[in-house]
Structures are given as structure tokens and as C-alpha cells.
C-alpha positions as CSV (number, residue, x, y, z in Angstrom):
1,M,-44.0,-50.5,-46.9
2,T,-41.3,-47.7,-46.3
3,V,-39.5,-47.7,-42.9
4,S,-38.6,-44.2,-42.6
5,V,-42.7,-43.4,-43.0
6,I,-43.1,-41.6,-39.1
7,G,-47.1,-43.1,-39.2
8,E,-45.6,-46.8,-39.5
9,L,-43.2,-46.3,-36.6
10,L,-46.7,-46.0,-34.5
11,R,-48.0,-48.6,-35.7
12,H,-45.1,-51.1,-35.1
13,R,-44.3,-49.2,-31.6
14,A,-48.2,-49.8,-30.4
15,R,-47.5,-53.8,-31.6
16,L,-44.8,-54.2,-29.9
17,S,-45.2,-51.9,-26.7
18,P,-48.8,-51.9,-26.4
19,D,-49.3,-50.8,-22.6
20,V,-46.2,-48.4,-22.0
21,E,-47.1,-45.1,-21.7
22,A,-47.0,-43.2,-24.6
23,V,-48.2,-39.8,-24.0
24,V,-48.9,-38.1,-20.4
25,S,-50.0,-34.3,-20.3
26,P,-51.9,-32.9,-17.3
27,T,-54.9,-34.1,-18.3
28,K,-54.5,-37.4,-20.2
29,R,-52.6,-40.4,-20.1
30,L,-52.3,-42.6,-23.1
31,T,-50.6,-46.3,-24.1
32,Y,-49.0,-46.5,-27.3
33,R,-52.3,-49.0,-27.7
34,E,-54.4,-45.8,-27.1
35,Y,-52.5,-43.1,-28.5
36,N,-52.2,-45.5,-31.7
37,A,-56.1,-46.0,-31.9
38,F,-56.5,-42.1,-30.9
39,V,-54.6,-41.5,-34.1
40,N,-55.8,-43.8,-36.5
41,K,-59.4,-42.3,-35.6
42,L,-58.3,-38.6,-36.1
43,A,-56.8,-39.5,-39.7
44,H,-60.1,-41.6,-40.8
45,Y,-62.0,-38.4,-39.6
46,L,-59.7,-36.2,-41.8
47,L,-60.1,-38.5,-44.9
48,Q,-63.8,-38.0,-44.3
49,L,-63.0,-34.0,-44.4
50,Q,-61.1,-34.9,-48.0
51,V,-57.5,-33.9,-46.9
52,Q,-55.1,-35.5,-49.3
53,K,-51.5,-36.4,-49.5
54,G,-49.7,-33.2,-49.0
55,D,-52.5,-30.9,-47.9
56,R,-51.4,-28.7,-44.9
57,I,-52.8,-28.9,-41.6
58,A,-52.1,-26.1,-39.7
59,L,-51.6,-26.1,-35.8
60,I,-51.9,-23.5,-33.2
61,C,-51.5,-25.7,-29.9
62,K,-50.0,-25.1,-26.5
63,N,-47.8,-28.5,-25.3
64,S,-50.7,-31.2,-24.6
65,H,-51.9,-34.6,-26.1
66,H,-53.7,-32.9,-28.6
67,F,-50.3,-32.0,-30.4
68,P,-48.5,-35.6,-31.2
69,I,-51.9,-36.9,-31.6
70,I,-52.3,-34.5,-34.9
71,Y,-48.8,-35.0,-36.1
72,M,-48.8,-38.1,-36.3
73,A,-52.9,-38.5,-37.9
74,A,-51.3,-35.9,-40.4
75,A,-48.2,-38.0,-41.0
76,K,-50.7,-41.5,-41.3
77,I,-52.5,-40.4,-44.5
78,G,-49.2,-38.0,-45.9
79,A,-50.6,-34.9,-45.1
80,V,-48.1,-32.5,-44.0
81,T,-48.5,-30.7,-40.1
82,V,-47.6,-27.0,-39.9
83,P,-46.9,-26.1,-36.2
84,I,-47.3,-22.3,-35.7
85,N,-45.7,-20.5,-33.0
86,W,-48.5,-19.1,-30.9
87,R,-46.6,-16.1,-29.2
88,L,-47.0,-14.5,-33.0
89,K,-49.2,-11.4,-33.4
90,T,-52.4,-12.3,-35.8
91,D,-50.2,-10.5,-38.8
92,G,-47.5,-12.9,-38.2
93,I,-49.7,-16.0,-38.2
94,R,-51.6,-14.8,-41.4
95,Y,-48.5,-14.7,-43.0
96,I,-47.5,-18.2,-42.3
97,L,-51.3,-19.1,-43.2
98,E,-51.4,-17.3,-46.5
99,N,-47.9,-18.7,-47.3
100,C,-48.6,-22.5,-46.6
101,T,-52.5,-22.4,-47.4
102,P,-53.7,-25.2,-44.4
103,K,-56.8,-27.4,-45.7
104,I,-57.6,-27.6,-42.1
105,L,-56.7,-25.5,-38.8
106,F,-56.5,-26.6,-35.4
107,Y,-56.4,-23.9,-32.7
108,D,-56.3,-23.7,-29.1
109,G,-59.4,-21.4,-28.3
110,E,-57.7,-19.3,-25.9
111,F,-55.3,-17.4,-28.6
112,D,-56.6,-14.4,-29.0
113,E,-54.3,-13.8,-31.9
114,V,-56.1,-16.1,-34.1
115,T,-59.9,-15.0,-33.6
116,P,-59.6,-12.0,-36.4
117,L,-58.5,-14.6,-39.0
118,L,-61.0,-17.4,-37.9
119,G,-63.6,-17.4,-41.2
120,T,-61.6,-15.0,-43.1
121,L,-59.3,-17.3,-45.4
122,P,-61.2,-19.3,-48.3
123,F,-58.6,-22.0,-48.3
124,I,-58.8,-23.2,-45.1
125,Q,-62.0,-25.5,-45.4
126,Q,-62.4,-26.6,-41.5
127,E,-61.2,-24.0,-38.4
128,I,-61.7,-26.5,-35.2
129,R,-61.7,-25.7,-31.9
130,L,-59.1,-27.4,-29.1
131,D,-60.2,-27.2,-25.7
132,V,-58.0,-29.5,-23.4
133,E,-60.0,-29.7,-20.7
134,E,-63.1,-30.9,-22.2
135,D,-61.3,-32.8,-24.7
136,A,-63.0,-31.7,-28.0
137,L,-60.5,-33.9,-29.9
138,E,-61.9,-37.4,-28.3
139,E,-65.3,-36.0,-28.8
140,L,-64.8,-35.2,-32.7
141,V,-63.4,-38.8,-33.7
142,E,-65.9,-40.4,-31.6
143,G,-67.3,-43.5,-33.7
144,Y,-64.4,-43.4,-36.2
145,P,-62.4,-46.7,-37.3
146,D,-59.4,-47.3,-35.5
147,E,-57.6,-49.2,-37.8
148,E,-54.6,-48.1,-39.8
149,P,-55.6,-45.7,-42.9
150,Q,-54.6,-47.1,-46.3
151,V,-52.6,-44.2,-47.8
152,D,-49.5,-44.7,-49.3
153,V,-46.5,-42.2,-47.7
154,I,-43.5,-42.7,-48.9
155,G,-39.9,-41.6,-46.9
156,E,-39.8,-38.7,-49.4
157,D,-42.9,-36.9,-49.0
158,P,-43.2,-33.4,-47.0
159,A,-44.3,-34.5,-43.1
160,L,-43.8,-30.9,-41.9
161,I,-43.3,-27.1,-42.8
162,I,-41.9,-25.4,-39.6
163,Y,-41.7,-21.6,-40.1
164,T,-37.9,-20.0,-39.3
165,S,-38.1,-17.5,-36.7
166,G,-37.6,-14.7,-39.0
167,T,-34.6,-12.8,-37.2
168,T,-33.7,-11.3,-40.5
169,G,-36.9,-10.8,-41.7
170,R,-39.9,-12.7,-43.1
171,P,-40.0,-16.3,-42.0
172,K,-39.1,-19.1,-44.3
173,G,-41.2,-22.5,-44.5
174,V,-38.6,-25.3,-43.8
175,V,-39.9,-28.7,-45.1
176,C,-39.0,-31.6,-43.2
177,T,-39.6,-35.5,-44.8
178,H,-40.6,-38.3,-43.4
179,T,-37.3,-39.6,-44.1
180,N,-35.5,-36.5,-42.5
181,L,-37.6,-36.8,-39.3
182,F,-36.8,-40.3,-39.2
183,A,-32.8,-40.0,-39.9
184,G,-33.1,-36.8,-37.1
185,S,-34.7,-39.8,-34.2
186,I,-31.6,-42.1,-35.3
187,A,-29.3,-39.5,-35.0
188,N,-30.4,-38.3,-31.8
189,T,-31.3,-42.2,-30.5
190,T,-27.8,-43.5,-31.1
191,T,-25.7,-40.5,-30.3
192,L,-27.4,-40.1,-26.9
193,D,-28.0,-42.6,-23.9
194,W,-31.7,-43.1,-24.9
195,R,-33.4,-45.9,-23.3
196,Y,-36.7,-48.0,-23.9
197,R,-39.7,-47.1,-21.6
198,D,-37.2,-43.7,-20.0
199,R,-39.5,-41.2,-19.6
200,F,-38.8,-37.3,-21.7
201,L,-40.3,-34.2,-20.6
202,V,-41.1,-31.5,-22.7
203,V,-41.8,-28.2,-21.6
204,T,-40.1,-25.9,-24.3
205,P,-43.0,-25.2,-26.7
206,L,-43.7,-28.3,-29.2
207,F,-43.7,-26.2,-31.7
208,H,-40.3,-25.8,-32.3
209,I,-38.3,-28.4,-34.7
210,S,-36.7,-30.1,-31.1
211,G,-41.1,-30.7,-30.4
212,M,-41.1,-32.2,-33.7
213,V,-38.5,-34.6,-33.3
214,I,-38.7,-35.7,-30.2
215,P,-42.3,-37.5,-30.5
216,V,-40.7,-39.3,-33.5
217,C,-37.7,-40.7,-31.4
218,A,-40.2,-42.0,-28.4
219,L,-41.8,-44.0,-31.4
220,V,-38.3,-45.3,-32.5
221,R,-36.8,-46.0,-29.1
222,G,-40.2,-47.0,-27.2
223,F,-40.1,-44.3,-24.6
224,T,-42.4,-41.9,-22.9
225,L,-43.6,-38.5,-23.9
226,V,-44.2,-35.9,-20.7
227,V,-45.8,-32.9,-22.1
228,S,-46.2,-29.4,-20.2
229,D,-46.9,-26.0,-21.0
230,Q,-45.8,-24.5,-17.7
231,F,-42.8,-23.7,-15.8
232,H,-41.9,-22.8,-13.0
233,P,-38.2,-22.8,-12.0
234,M,-39.5,-24.1,-8.5
235,K,-42.2,-26.3,-9.3
236,I,-40.5,-28.3,-12.3
237,W,-38.2,-30.0,-9.7
238,D,-41.7,-31.5,-8.4
239,L,-43.0,-32.4,-12.1
240,L,-39.5,-33.9,-12.4
241,H,-39.5,-36.0,-9.5
242,A,-43.3,-37.0,-9.5
243,E,-43.1,-38.3,-13.0
244,K,-39.9,-39.7,-12.5
245,I,-38.1,-38.0,-15.3
246,N,-34.9,-39.5,-16.9
247,M,-34.5,-37.0,-20.0
248,M,-35.5,-33.3,-20.4
249,F,-35.5,-30.9,-23.4
250,S,-34.7,-27.2,-22.0
251,V,-33.0,-23.5,-22.9
252,P,-30.5,-21.4,-21.7
253,S,-33.1,-19.0,-19.8
254,M,-35.1,-22.2,-18.4
255,L,-31.9,-23.8,-17.2
256,N,-30.6,-21.2,-15.5
257,Y,-33.8,-20.8,-13.5
258,M,-33.9,-24.1,-12.3
259,Y,-29.9,-24.0,-11.5
260,E,-30.9,-21.0,-9.2
261,S,-33.6,-22.9,-7.2
262,L,-31.1,-25.3,-6.7
263,K,-29.5,-23.2,-4.5
264,H,-32.2,-22.7,-2.5
265,Q,-34.2,-25.9,-2.2
266,D,-33.5,-29.2,-1.3
267,V,-33.8,-31.6,-4.2
268,D,-33.3,-34.8,-5.3
269,V,-34.2,-36.4,-8.6
270,P,-32.3,-39.6,-8.8
271,S,-34.0,-40.5,-11.9
272,L,-32.6,-37.4,-14.1
273,R,-29.9,-38.5,-16.3
274,M,-29.4,-35.7,-18.6
275,I,-30.9,-32.5,-19.5
276,I,-30.5,-31.5,-23.3
277,C,-30.4,-27.4,-23.7
278,G,-30.1,-25.1,-27.0
279,G,-31.7,-22.6,-28.6
280,S,-28.5,-20.5,-27.9
281,K,-25.0,-21.0,-26.5
282,V,-25.0,-22.4,-22.8
283,P,-22.8,-20.7,-20.3
284,A,-20.3,-22.7,-19.4
285,E,-20.3,-21.9,-15.8
286,L,-24.4,-23.2,-15.9
287,I,-23.2,-26.5,-17.4
288,R,-20.3,-26.7,-14.6
289,G,-22.8,-25.5,-12.1
290,M,-25.4,-28.1,-12.9
291,Y,-22.9,-30.8,-12.7
292,D,-21.7,-30.0,-9.5
293,F,-25.1,-30.4,-8.2
294,G,-25.3,-33.8,-10.2
295,Y,-27.2,-33.1,-12.9
296,Q,-25.6,-33.7,-16.5
297,V,-26.4,-31.0,-19.4
298,I,-26.0,-32.2,-22.6
299,Q,-25.7,-28.9,-24.9
300,V,-27.1,-29.4,-28.7
301,Y,-26.4,-27.2,-31.8
302,G,-28.3,-27.4,-34.5
303,A,-31.0,-25.7,-37.0
304,T,-34.8,-26.4,-38.4
305,E,-33.1,-27.0,-41.7
306,Y,-31.1,-30.0,-40.2
307,A,-34.0,-31.3,-38.5
308,G,-32.7,-30.3,-35.1
309,A,-29.6,-31.5,-33.7
310,A,-26.2,-31.5,-35.8
311,T,-23.7,-31.7,-32.8
312,F,-24.1,-32.6,-28.7
313,W,-21.7,-32.0,-26.1
314,L,-21.5,-34.5,-23.6
315,P,-19.8,-34.4,-20.3
316,E,-17.5,-37.5,-21.3
317,Y,-15.4,-35.6,-23.8
318,G,-14.3,-33.3,-20.7
319,L,-15.7,-30.5,-18.8
320,E,-13.1,-28.5,-19.8
321,T,-14.6,-28.6,-23.4
322,C,-17.9,-27.5,-22.6
323,E,-17.4,-24.2,-24.6
324,S,-17.7,-26.0,-27.3
325,A,-21.0,-26.9,-29.2
326,G,-19.7,-30.9,-29.2
327,K,-19.4,-33.3,-31.9
328,A,-21.6,-33.8,-35.0
329,V,-24.4,-36.5,-34.0
330,Y,-24.6,-40.2,-35.7
331,L,-25.2,-40.2,-39.7
332,T,-23.5,-36.5,-39.9
333,E,-20.5,-35.1,-41.1
334,I,-19.3,-31.6,-40.3
335,K,-16.7,-29.3,-41.9
336,I,-15.6,-25.8,-42.0
337,V,-14.8,-23.6,-45.2
338,D,-13.8,-20.3,-46.5
339,P,-17.2,-18.5,-46.9
340,N,-15.8,-17.1,-49.6
341,T,-14.1,-19.6,-51.8
342,G,-15.8,-22.8,-50.4
343,A,-12.5,-24.2,-49.5
344,I,-12.2,-26.4,-46.6
345,L,-10.5,-25.0,-43.9
346,P,-7.8,-26.9,-41.1
347,P,-8.4,-27.5,-37.2
348,G,-8.4,-24.0,-35.7
349,E,-9.3,-21.8,-38.3
350,I,-12.5,-19.7,-38.6
351,G,-14.9,-20.6,-41.2
352,E,-18.6,-21.1,-42.1
353,V,-20.1,-24.3,-40.3
354,V,-21.6,-26.3,-43.2
355,C,-22.9,-30.3,-42.4
356,R,-24.5,-32.7,-44.8
357,G,-26.4,-36.0,-44.0
358,P,-29.9,-37.1,-44.5
359,L,-31.4,-35.1,-41.7
360,M,-30.7,-32.1,-44.4
361,F,-34.5,-30.5,-45.3
362,A,-36.1,-31.0,-48.6
363,G,-36.1,-27.1,-48.7
364,Y,-37.8,-23.6,-48.3
365,W,-41.5,-24.1,-49.1
366,N,-41.8,-22.7,-52.6
367,M,-38.6,-20.6,-52.2
368,E,-36.2,-22.3,-54.4
369,K,-33.3,-19.2,-55.0
370,A,-33.7,-19.1,-50.8
371,T,-32.8,-23.4,-50.8
372,Q,-30.0,-22.8,-53.3
373,E,-28.2,-20.1,-51.5
374,V,-27.9,-22.7,-48.5
375,I,-28.0,-26.2,-50.1
376,R,-24.7,-26.2,-52.4
377,N,-23.2,-29.4,-53.7
378,G,-25.3,-31.4,-51.3
379,W,-24.0,-29.7,-48.1
380,Y,-26.0,-27.2,-46.0
381,H,-24.7,-23.8,-45.4
382,T,-25.4,-23.0,-41.9
383,R,-24.4,-19.3,-42.3
384,D,-22.8,-19.7,-38.8
385,V,-18.9,-18.9,-38.2
386,G,-17.3,-21.1,-36.2
387,W,-14.1,-23.7,-36.1
388,M,-13.1,-27.3,-35.0
389,D,-10.3,-28.7,-33.1
390,E,-8.3,-31.9,-34.0
391,N,-10.8,-34.2,-32.1
392,G,-13.4,-32.9,-33.9
393,L,-15.2,-30.8,-31.5
394,L,-17.3,-27.9,-32.9
395,Y,-16.6,-24.4,-31.6
396,V,-19.3,-21.9,-33.0
397,V,-18.6,-18.2,-32.8
398,D,-21.2,-16.1,-34.6
399,R,-23.9,-16.0,-37.4
400,L,-21.9,-15.1,-40.5
401,R,-24.0,-12.6,-41.7
402,D,-23.8,-11.1,-38.6
403,M,-19.7,-10.3,-38.7
404,I,-18.5,-7.1,-39.3
405,I,-15.7,-6.2,-41.9
406,Y,-13.8,-3.3,-40.4
407,N,-11.0,-2.3,-43.2
408,G,-10.7,-6.1,-44.0
409,E,-10.7,-7.2,-40.6
410,N,-13.2,-9.8,-39.5
411,V,-15.1,-8.7,-36.2
412,F,-17.6,-11.5,-34.7
413,P,-20.4,-9.5,-32.5
414,A,-20.9,-12.7,-30.3
415,Q,-17.2,-12.5,-29.1
416,V,-17.7,-8.6,-28.1
417,E,-20.8,-9.6,-26.4
418,S,-19.5,-11.8,-24.6
419,V,-16.8,-9.5,-23.3
420,I,-19.2,-6.8,-22.6
421,N,-21.6,-8.9,-20.3
422,Q,-18.8,-9.4,-18.2
423,L,-19.4,-6.4,-16.7
424,E,-21.4,-6.1,-13.7
425,E,-23.6,-3.3,-14.4
426,V,-24.4,-4.6,-18.3
427,A,-27.7,-6.7,-18.6
428,E,-27.3,-7.8,-22.1
429,S,-26.0,-6.1,-25.3
430,A,-25.7,-6.6,-29.2
431,V,-23.4,-5.9,-31.9
432,V,-24.0,-4.7,-35.1
433,G,-22.3,-2.9,-37.9
434,V,-22.4,0.5,-39.0
435,A,-21.7,1.2,-42.8
436,H,-18.5,3.8,-43.2
437,P,-17.7,5.4,-46.1
438,V,-13.7,4.7,-45.2
439,W,-13.7,1.9,-43.0
440,G,-16.3,-0.4,-44.4
441,E,-18.2,-1.1,-41.3
442,L,-18.3,0.4,-37.4
443,A,-19.0,-1.9,-34.5
444,R,-21.8,-0.2,-32.3
445,A,-22.7,-2.1,-29.2
446,Y,-26.3,-1.6,-27.9
447,V,-25.8,-2.0,-24.3
448,V,-29.0,-2.6,-21.6
449,R,-27.7,-1.4,-18.4
450,K,-28.6,-3.2,-15.2
451,E,-31.4,-1.3,-12.9
452,G,-29.3,1.7,-11.2
453,S,-26.1,1.4,-12.8
454,S,-24.5,4.6,-14.2
455,I,-21.9,2.5,-16.4
456,T,-20.8,4.7,-19.5
457,E,-19.7,4.4,-23.2
458,E,-16.0,5.0,-22.0
459,E,-16.0,2.3,-19.8
460,I,-17.5,-0.3,-22.1
461,I,-15.4,0.5,-24.7
462,T,-12.0,0.4,-22.6
463,H,-13.0,-2.7,-21.0
464,V,-13.4,-4.3,-24.6
465,R,-10.1,-3.0,-26.1
466,R,-8.7,-4.9,-23.1
467,Y,-9.2,-7.8,-24.0
468,L,-9.6,-7.8,-27.9
469,P,-8.4,-5.8,-30.8
470,D,-9.4,-1.6,-30.7
471,H,-11.4,-1.8,-33.9
472,S,-13.5,-4.6,-32.5
473,L,-15.7,-1.9,-30.7
474,H,-16.5,1.6,-31.7
475,E,-19.4,3.1,-30.2
476,V,-22.0,1.9,-27.3
477,V,-25.8,3.2,-27.4
478,F,-27.5,2.9,-24.3
479,V,-31.7,1.4,-24.7
480,E,-33.8,0.6,-22.6
481,E,-34.6,-3.1,-24.1
482,L,-33.3,-4.7,-27.1
483,P,-35.7,-5.8,-29.8
484,K,-36.5,-9.7,-30.0
485,N,-39.0,-12.4,-31.8
486,S,-41.5,-14.2,-30.3
487,M,-38.6,-16.4,-29.3
488,G,-36.5,-14.5,-27.2
489,K,-34.3,-14.2,-29.9
490,V,-32.7,-10.5,-30.5
491,M,-33.6,-9.3,-33.9
492,K,-30.2,-7.4,-35.2
493,H,-32.0,-6.4,-38.6
494,V,-33.5,-4.5,-36.8
495,L,-30.8,-2.9,-34.9
496,R,-29.0,-2.5,-37.8
497,Q,-31.6,-0.6,-39.7
498,H,-32.0,1.4,-36.6
499,A,-28.2,2.1,-36.9
500,N,-27.4,2.5,-40.3
501,Q,-30.7,5.2,-40.5
502,Q,-29.2,7.0,-38.1
503,K,-25.9,7.6,-39.8
504,Q,-27.8,8.2,-43.3
505,A,-29.5,11.1,-41.2
506,Q,-26.0,12.2,-39.7
507,P,-23.8,14.9,-41.8
508,V,-21.0,13.5,-42.7
């Protein structure tokens, strides 16, 4: 028996806490006993379909009780879950399916982008449509035994392939082993105040790395996973109250809506102990604002390649430090290195953020060269730029690949964007480097004006140069919207391509 195997964690939790609620969705409530029995039945069904250890099982599914059940059933028989972002277009889904060649595809019937692919990919042996209302999964496994499947799974076996969001091009399949995910759950549950019988709400998509680690944390700590695929800034507070939620996961845009709704309605959810927020930097004023209302926001910084969280910022570190990403999670070491030489940099100096620990992923699926680029000498190179203070608090500045080098000087786009976004007339901005034959790169801002705004390029540049060196911004291009991927992140490679093609088209 291997302690770090996910299926074993579920078996032990069902033995210890059979009557504790395990999974709650809008249509289903399962105790740990029922959850484990359902998972085992599905595991036997998959074995009958000749699913072997190492085979991939793809999942295109909104948040429901089906999601963790399929994930755990695959884990118990050594199959590898591939959760796919259901917001992708048909071509994006096809790319992932052709890249990882799953044997089984589970999909929600409502996703039109999947329909053109059905029956067209020869490696998929079974396509199983999920219907939450009719609970097709329950019908599927009826009659199958609920005892533990006898498959020899070890900690080093892959449990998950989760595809990166592809802000720099084609997504890469991040392979996480059972041990990686177990280590991630230990890091989370020992760094944060998560308790037995707590109730955790997940309204962010489960196909993110957070959505794949939190169900494992639930097994380790014995808490209840409450899942919903609906986020409404007002109704979310009703759900938190009705389900007596203690913890939830959010992203900054979601948190902002919740904050705004707090200002306009009388809300009291005394059970809510923490709101974990990540995906991008959480604005300090949002953390402080929620704190004033009595709700603690925990900022998380991490990566799919690091089984989710690498650091947490906690209010106990002092609200004056809430611009930081916090301290490295349990079992993790972080250091700042010179991106050129690899030398360790002292506190206060900006360099690349690197980390190591058992949470570090096993590698990119069938991409050995790309794996070697980011795992070097046992450290995962995040390609993020940041610095640490004397107390071990990490401050993330920007993406390394987004850094602009002007005449040997480093320009960090995130810093420039932060200054631009201070302007009332600006809705959002993105800064990229444009190749220049003399200066190397010039900083260009793509800016979306707020409705009715007439702010000019000159006004923006003057404002930026009031706070940052003159070379931090050279030009401004106004656009209706910024190109974003399905997870809402700005695709700077598209902007760089646009900027540099424009330059090439112009006579020097």
C-alpha cells in the first residue's frame, strides 16, 4: 500500500468518516461512504471497458458531483484524468485530445464545441455523455460492484495531465503524479487553517489545477466539497449562508463582484473563515476592503507545474504586506536567482522565482525539451520575476518572458500597467516590447479606454513618466479590447506579434 495514492486516501476517509458529507452539488449530496461506493462502481465499469494503468480519461464537464467521482475512479485504477477547459473552441479541444489520445471521453451534452469531434477520433473507444439532471453516470454504473478495485497503483504513477492556458502559444500537458497531488494537499492543509468537517465551496472551474487539488485536500482533512457551476455576485452570499461554508476559492474578478455586492446588501455569513483568491494578483485595496467587512482573503501564488499553490499570503503577516504573494507553503523552498547566471540573489534584488519540493510536476506530456527548460538541477523555474524580503515574503513583479530590455535596462510591464491603470479613464492595459534596431526594445501600451473617455497617448505617457523612468513607456495604442484566452488572461504573444509585424511593415 502506498500512502500517497489518491484512491487509498478516499478509501481511508470513507472508513474513518463514512457519514460525513463528502460531495454536495445542486443535484446530489453524497456521504463519504456513498462517494467511495460510487467511485468504486465506476472504477469497475472502466476496468470492464479495458481501461489500463496509464490510459488517459478525458473530461469536459462543468462543476458537478460527476467531476470528482470520475477523477477518483480513474485514480483508483491507475488511469490518468485529463480535465479539459470547456470554454475552448473545437480546434483547441481537438488539439488536446490528439495530444494525449484518451481512451475514454466523458462530456457534458450542452457543449456544442465538442459535438463536431464525436466519432471522429479513432483512439477514443468510448464517448460517454453526462446529463446531470438525469444522472446518467448513476445509471451507467448500476449493477457494478462497490468493493475496492484490485489495481497496483504507486505514488510515482501519473494521476493527472492538465493543460496550461496557452498564453504563449499551444498549451502544454502538465503531468502530476499521485505523490505530487498528495504533497500539494499536505502543503495546503498544513499551511492553512483547514479543519475536519469544514465546508469548502468551489465555484471556479474544477478543470483548473486548484480544482484538482482541493478534492484531494478534502480526503486528507475530511471536509465537505460543495461544487457549483453558477457564480452570481448577489446569490453567492445566499449559497455561502445556506451551506454554512467555511472556505471558498475565487479569482480576483469574482472577489471584486462579491465585494461590491457587500456594499449594497446586508450580508452576514459568520461561518466563512477564509476566501482563497488567486489566478492573478489580488489588488491590495480588495484584500483590505474585504477585511474591513470581516472576511479574510488568503492570496495564493502558484503554478499548474507546482500542483497549485507555491505560496500563501495570510492576514497574520500584517495587512501592510498584502502586496506580497506570501511565504512558501509547507514542504517548499523558494529562492530568487539571476536569470542569466543562476546565482542566488540577496533579499530585495529582482530575479527569477524558482522553487522545489515534492509538489513539483513530473514533466510536460511528450515534451522532454520543454521539461528540461523549466526543471533544472531539481528546481522548477517559474519564469516569473520577483524578489523576497528579509522575512521570506515573496513579491512577484512580472513574467520573465514579458520583461522588456531597453538599451540594457529592464522594464517590467506589470509595473507600467499598474501605473497606467491608476488613471480613471483607463479600463485596462497591457504593455509589450517592440523590437528596435538601436535600443533593443521599446515599451508599447495597448490601452482600452473606459466608455466616454478621451484620454490621449501623451497624457498616459506623461503620467507614467511621473512615476517610472522615461524608458518605461514610449508609445500607446488604443484598442476596443485586449486579446484574452479562455481563462481571461491577456495573450501578450498576440500583442507582441501585432506590434512587431506593424513595425516591420513600416519603413525605417
